C-alpha positions in Angstrom: -12.1 -8.6 -29.0 -11.4 -5.0 -29.9 -10.3 -4.7 -33.5 -10.4 -1.0 -34.3 -7.6 0.2 -36.5 -4.9 2.4 -35.1 -2.0 4.1 -36.9 0.5 3.0 -34.3 -0.2 -0.7 -34.7 -2.9 -3.3 -33.9 -5.2 -2.9 -30.9 -4.0 -4.9 -27.8 -6.5 -7.5 -26.8 -6.0 -7.1 -23.1 -3.8 -5.5 -20.5 -1.8 -8.7 -20.4 -0.7 -8.1 -24.0 0.8 -4.8 -22.9 2.5 -6.6 -19.9 4.0 -9.3 -22.1 5.3 -6.8 -24.5 7.3 -5.1 -21.8 6.9 -2.0 -19.7 3.9 0.0 -21.1 4.9 3.2 -22.7 2.9 6.4 -23.1 2.4 5.6 -26.7 1.0 2.1 -25.9 -1.4 3.6 -23.3 -2.6 6.1 -25.9 -3.2 3.2 -28.2 -5.4 1.5 -25.6 -7.3 4.7 -25.1 -7.9 5.1 -28.9 -8.9 1.5 -29.4 -11.1 1.0 -26.4 -13.0 4.3 -26.7 -13.6 4.0 -30.5 -15.5 0.8 -30.1 -17.2 -0.8 -27.0 -14.9 -3.3 -25.3 -16.0 -6.9 -25.7 -14.1 -9.0 -23.2 -13.2 -12.6 -24.1 -13.8 -15.3 -21.5 -10.1 -15.2 -20.7 -10.3 -11.6 -19.6 -10.9 -11.2 -15.9 -12.6 -8.4 -14.1 -9.2 -7.4 -12.7 -7.8 -7.0 -16.3 -10.7 -4.8 -17.3 -10.2 -2.6 -14.2 -6.5 -2.3 -15.0 -7.2 -1.2 -18.5 -9.8 1.3 -17.3 -7.5 2.7 -14.7 -4.8 3.3 -17.3 -7.2 5.1 -19.6 -8.4 7.3 -16.7 -4.9 8.2 -15.7 -4.0 9.1 -19.3 -7.1 11.1 -20.0 -7.0 13.0 -16.7 -3.4 13.9 -17.0 -3.1 14.6 -13.2 -3.3 12.9 -9.9 -4.5 15.8 -7.9 -8.2 14.9 -8.2 -10.0 12.8 -5.6 -8.4 9.4 -5.4 -10.4 7.4 -8.0 -8.4 4.2 -7.3 -10.2 3.6 -4.0 -13.5 4.0 -5.6 -12.6 1.5 -8.4 -10.7 -1.1 -6.3 -11.8 -4.7 -6.2 -14.1 -5.2 -3.2 -13.0 -7.8 -0.7 -9.3 -7.6 -1.5 -8.3 -7.3 2.2 -10.1 -10.5 3.0 -8.5 -12.2 0.0 -5.1 -11.2 1.3 -5.8 -12.8 4.7 -7.1 -16.1 3.3 -4.7 -16.4 0.3 -2.4 -19.5 0.7 0.0 -21.6 -1.2 2.6 -18.9 -1.7 5.9 -17.9 -0.1 8.4 -15.1 -0.5 11.1 -17.5 -1.6 8.8 -19.2 -4.1 7.8 -16.4 -6.5 6.9 -18.9 -9.2 3.9 -20.0 -7.0 2.5 -16.4 -6.9 -0.7 -16.1 -9.1 -0.7 -14.5 -12.5 -2.3 -11.3 -11.0 1.1 -10.7 -9.4 3.0 -10.2 -12.6 5.1 -7.0 -12.7 3.2 -4.1 -14.1 2.9 -0.3 -13.8 0.1 -0.8 -11.2 1.9 -3.2 -8.8 3.4 -2.3 -5.4 5.7 -1.6 -3.6 7.8 0.9 -5.6 10.9 3.0 -5.2 9.8 6.6 -4.7 12.0 8.9 -6.8 12.1 12.2 -4.8 14.9 13.5 -7.0 12.6 13.5 -10.1 9.3 14.4 -8.4 10.1 16.7 -5.4 7.6 17.9 -2.9 6.0 21.3 -3.9 7.6 24.2 -2.2 4.2 25.8 -1.5 2.2 23.7 1.0 -1.0 25.5 0.0 -1.0 23.6 -3.3 -1.2 20.2 -1.5 -4.4 18.4 -0.5 -5.0 17.9 3.2 -5.3 14.5 5.0 -7.3 14.7 8.3 -7.3 12.0 11.0 -10.1 11.1 13.3 -8.7 8.1 15.1 -10.0 6.9 18.4 -7.7 7.4 21.4 -7.8 3.8 22.5 -8.4 0.6 20.6 -10.4 -1.3 23.3 -11.1 -5.0 22.7 -9.5 -6.3 19.5 -8.7 -9.5 17.6 -5.4 -10.5 16.1 -5.1 -12.7 13.1 -2.0 -14.7 12.0 -2.5 -15.1 8.2 1.0 -16.7 8.0 3.8 -15.4 5.9 5.5 -13.8 8.9 3.1 -11.1 10.1 0.1 -10.5 12.3 -3.0 -8.4 11.5 -4.4 -6.4 14.4 -8.1 -5.9 13.6 -9.3 -2.4 14.5 -12.9 -1.9 15.9 -15.1 0.4 13.8 -15.0 4.1 14.2 -11.4 5.3 13.4 -11.3 7.2 10.2 -9.3 9.6 8.1 -10.3 11.9 5.3 -8.7 12.7 2.0 -10.7 15.5 0.4 -14.2 14.1 0.2 -13.1 10.6 0.8 -13.9 8.9 4.1 -11.6 6.0 4.9 -12.1 3.7 7.9 -9.2 1.9 9.5 -9.5 -1.9 9.3 -6.2 -3.4 10.5 -2.5 -2.8 10.8 0.5 -5.1 10.2 4.2 -5.0 9.6 6.9 -5.8 7.1 10.7 -6.1 7.4 12.5 -4.5 5.8 10.4 -1.7 4.5 8.6 -2.6 1.3 8.8 0.9 -0.2 12.1 2.5 -0.9 12.9 6.2 -1.2 15.6 7.1 -3.7 16.6 3.5 -3.7 16.9 3.2 0.1 14.8 0.9 2.3 14.6 1.2 6.1 14.3 -1.4 8.8 10.5 -1.9 8.8 7.2 -0.6 7.5 3.8 -0.5 9.1 0.6 -0.7 6.9 -2.6 0.9 8.2 -5.2 -0.7 5.9 -8.3 1.4 5.3 -11.5 0.8 3.4 -13.5 3.6 1.6 -16.8 4.0 3.5 -18.7 4.6 0.3 -17.2 2.4 -2.3 -15.5 -0.4 -0.3 -12.2 0.3 -2.1 -8.9 -0.1 -0.3 -6.4 2.5 0.8 -3.2 1.8 2.7 -1.2 4.3 4.7 2.4 3.2 4.9 4.7 4.3 7.8 8.4 3.8 7.4 10.0 2.6 10.6 13.7 3.4 11.1 15.8 1.6 13.7 17.3 4.0 16.2 18.1 4.8 19.8 14.7 4.8 21.2 14.1 4.2 24.9 10.4 3.1 24.7 9.0 0.2 22.7 6.7 1.0 19.8 3.3 0.1 21.3 1.6 -1.1 18.2 4.5 -3.4 17.2 5.0 -4.6 20.8 1.3 -5.5 21.1 1.5 -7.5 17.8 4.7 -9.3 18.9 3.0 -10.4 22.1 0.6 -12.4 19.9 3.5 -14.2 18.1 2.4 -17.5 19.7 -0.6 -17.7 17.3 -0.4 -20.4 14.7 -0.8 -19.8 11.0 -4.4 -19.0 10.3 -5.3 -18.7 13.9 -7.5 -15.9 15.2 -7.0 -14.8 18.8 -9.8 -14.5 21.3 -10.9 -10.9 21.9 -8.1 -9.2 23.7 -8.1 -5.9 25.6 -5.5 -3.7 24.0 -3.0 -1.9 26.3 -3.9 1.6 27.4 -0.7 3.1 25.9 -1.7 1.9 22.4 -3.3 5.0 20.9 -4.1 5.0 17.2 -3.2 8.7 17.0 0.3 7.8 18.2 0.7 5.7 15.0 0.7 8.8 12.8 4.4 9.9 12.2 5.3 13.0 14.1 2.8 12.6 16.9 5.5 11.4 19.2 8.3 14.0 19.6 10.9 11.5 20.7 10.4 9.1 17.8 10.0 11.9 15.2 13.2 13.6 16.4 15.2 10.3 16.2 14.0 9.5 12.7 13.5 12.8 11.0 11.9 13.5 7.7 12.9 11.9 4.3 11.7 15.0 2.4 13.9 17.7 3.9 11.7 20.6 2.8 9.7 23.4 4.3 6.8 21.1 5.0 8.0 17.8 6.5 4.5 16.6 7.5 3.8 15.3 4.0 2.4 12.2 2.4 3.1 10.8 -1.1 0.1 9.2 -2.9 0.1 6.8 -5.8 -2.0 4.0 -7.3 -0.7 0.5 -6.8 -1.7 -3.0 -5.5 -1.6 -5.3 -2.5 1.9 -6.4 -1.9 0.9 -10.0 -1.2 -1.2 -12.4 -3.3 -3.6 -12.0 -4.9 -1.9 -8.6 -5.5 -5.2 -6.9 -6.3 -4.6 -3.6 -8.1 -6.2 -0.2 -7.9 -5.2 0.3 -4.3 -4.6 3.8 -3.0 -1.2 4.1 -1.4 -0.3 7.0 1.0 3.4 6.8 2.1 4.4 9.1 5.0 7.6 11.0 4.3 8.1 11.5 8.1 9.7 8.4 9.5 9.1 6.9 12.9 12.0 5.6 15.0 11.8 2.2 16.7 14.2 0.3 19.0 16.8 -2.0 17.4 15.7 -4.9 19.6 12.1 -4.7 18.4 13.3 -5.0 14.8 15.4 -8.0 15.8 12.5 -9.6 17.6 10.2 -9.2 14.6 12.8 -10.7 12.3 13.0 -13.7 14.6 9.2 -14.1 14.4 9.4 -14.0 10.6 12.2 -16.7 10.7 10.2 -18.9 13.0 7.2 -18.9 10.8 8.7 -18.7 7.3 12.4 -19.8 7.6 13.4 -16.3 6.3 14.1 -13.0 8.0 12.2 -10.9 5.5 8.6 -10.6 4.6 8.9 -7.7 2.1 8.1 -8.0 -1.6 10.6 -7.0 -4.3 10.2 -3.5 -5.7 8.0 -3.3 -8.8 8.3 -1.1 -11.9 7.4 2.5 -11.3 7.4 3.7 -14.9 4.8 6.3 -15.8 3.5 6.3 -12.2 1.7 9.5 -11.2 2.7 10.8 -7.8 0.6 13.2 -5.8 1.8 15.1 -2.7 -0.5 15.7 0.3 -0.1 17.2 3.7 -1.4 16.5 7.2 
């Protein structure tokens, strides 16, 4: 264990000690930096790889002092977390006591409430990093997985990517939650779509979150409609290869790409540059709640039909007995937020 002296108190033995002591303060993070850089860390058998990564991430955030560099969280994320999410069992949204210890509230868990009032979007768009999309126009043949817990994962064939600076992220799958898992200034909307990506070089995870607002929309949201059509799948079942509909374009999933849905929903950040994304470092929102996941939350909302929201809630109820598959908001103290544009 680390035992170097520190004027502010003893050296914490692990990231869990910080968690059990309450929400980590800037002073406690400085203590971790001092203790763990003054002497090489010697993990005990009780310390997991995940705990070491959490401690490392906090030191990097504190030392860097900014979130505008290339997203290191994707490079450090635990490999295989997406597969763990799909195969994780024995938990439910109404039985939080059954969630593993890795899901304890911390300053690296997701989802969070995004406080626009305290961290507003920059007025000068030229200061924001750019996100570029290179998604395929059509999906082609796909597989759909029902991992249980009231959602379906639509697996995306290789080749659809987006770029954040020098990072190359490949789209793996998309799925939905109701209501939205993230909140903005304390307000959640009807649903949220997660576009799960993997860093091509490191294997780390990045999730693009699209907030879906119920509204007067004449056309069905094609990605949600396609997922709902596979609602007959049993928990754990994988569909045979299915030809996706021609109107399901990955590009159309990006907020603002459809004039009708964009006009109906509008932008959360009412600023000069509505096509913006807020980035922070968090975790998976379902067990095992693996941390060091890069989150990119679109501030432009997409409108969907009321009846689609109702049908998705019915699907959740049929499979879980509840009408919600959204995790509670997690502490967002000391979270570094970074604005991007697209």
